[in-house]
N, C-alpha and C positions, 0 to 999 in steps of 0.2 A: 889228777893224781898219778904219780909215777907208778910203774909196774912194781918197782922194788917196795915202795911204801904200801901199795895194795897187798903185796905178798905178806909183809910183816903184820899189817892190820888183820889179815885173814888168819894168820897164825895165832895172834892174841885172842881173837874171837873164838877160834876153835878150842883153845885151851880152856876158856870159860865153859864152852859147850861140853868139853871132855869131862869136866868135873860133874856136871849134871847128868850126862849120859851114863857115866860110870856108876853114880849113885842109884839112878833109876834102874839100870840093867842089873845091878847087884840085887836089888829088891826082886827083880823078875827071875834071874838065874839062881840066886842064892849062893853064888860062888865067885870070889874075886878074880880068879884066873879067867874064867869064861867072860866075866863082865869086862875086864880090861882088854881082852882079846877083841871082843865085839866093839868096844869103844874105840880102839885103835883103827879098826877097819872103817868105822863111821867117820872118824877124824880125817883120815887120809882122803877118802872120797869127798867129804864135805869141803876140804880146802880147795880141791880142784874145781868143784862145782861152783863154789863162791867166786873164785877168780874168773871163771868163764862168765858168770852172771855179771860181775862188775865190768868186765871188758865189753860185754854186750850192752850194758846200761850206758856206758860212756859213749859207745858208738851210736846208739840210737837217740840219746838225749842231745848229742852234739851235731846231729844231722841237720844240714842246711839245705 
């Protein structure tokens, strides 16, 4: 999988996650501004963690 495709795949996955995180954090915080702020921080961190995970997975599963 190319790094460009991997990046786009992670963006789409995180948008799906953003929806659920926003809804659940709204139930927790009771405020849309706090909920969306929290969700954006989680989104940004999650994208980079996912990319690192995929790169590590590729490296270790293709090990010869």
